[in-house]
C-alpha positions, 0 to 999 in steps of 0.5 A: 256107172252110178245114177249120180254120176250120170245125172252130173254128167248129163248136166255138164253135156247140156251145159256145154251144149247150151253154152254159146259155143257149144251151141254154135258147134251143135248148129255147124254140125247139123249144118254140115249133115244137112249139106252132105245130105243136100249133096248126095240128093243133088247127085241124085238129080244130075244123074236123073237130069243127065239121063233125061237129057241123053234119052231125049237126044237119042230119041230125037236123033236115032227114033225120030226124023229131023224136023222133029228134032228141030221142034225138040232143040230149045227142049234139048237146050233146056235140058242141057242148061238143067244139068248145068244149073244142077251142077252150079248148085252142087258147086254151091254145096261143096264150097259151103262144106269146104269154107262154111261160107256161102259164095255170093258170086256162085249163087248169082252165076247160078241164078243168071244161068237160070234166067238165061235157061228161061229166055232160051226155053220161052215160047214167045208167042205165050210170053207177054211184054210184062214177062219179058221186062221181068226177065230183062229186069232180072238179067240186068239186076244179076249182072250188075250184082255179078259185076259188083261181086267181081270187082270188090272181090278183086280188091 
């Protein structure tokens, strides 16, 4: 291929890329690649969280006495919810890959799980009343948002 043909091909490619449709296509391809990388990273996080949960349960049940298990029960609940939150985030990413749209309802549900986790593992002795009011406000706002999303999606 001659130098002139290469230059013409490069100019055509740049014009196509810089056109509105070409640019949007390029951005969408990058978004898909990033979403796939995030999916793989989230799978690694999920496997690590499940491993952490499994080793914590094993060490609490088998290697310790029952009173220690009762003390670590809230930690175990927190680890379970970590796995659920990670699974919800993975679901958000895969839903984006399928439909190329963020599903707000899923994001709100994930946020509710995260706030519930925070409430479950909350140490009331170290928590101020203002923190509890903040968490209650977050639960209320997210619940109303979720209810509105469900109501609107049914219609």
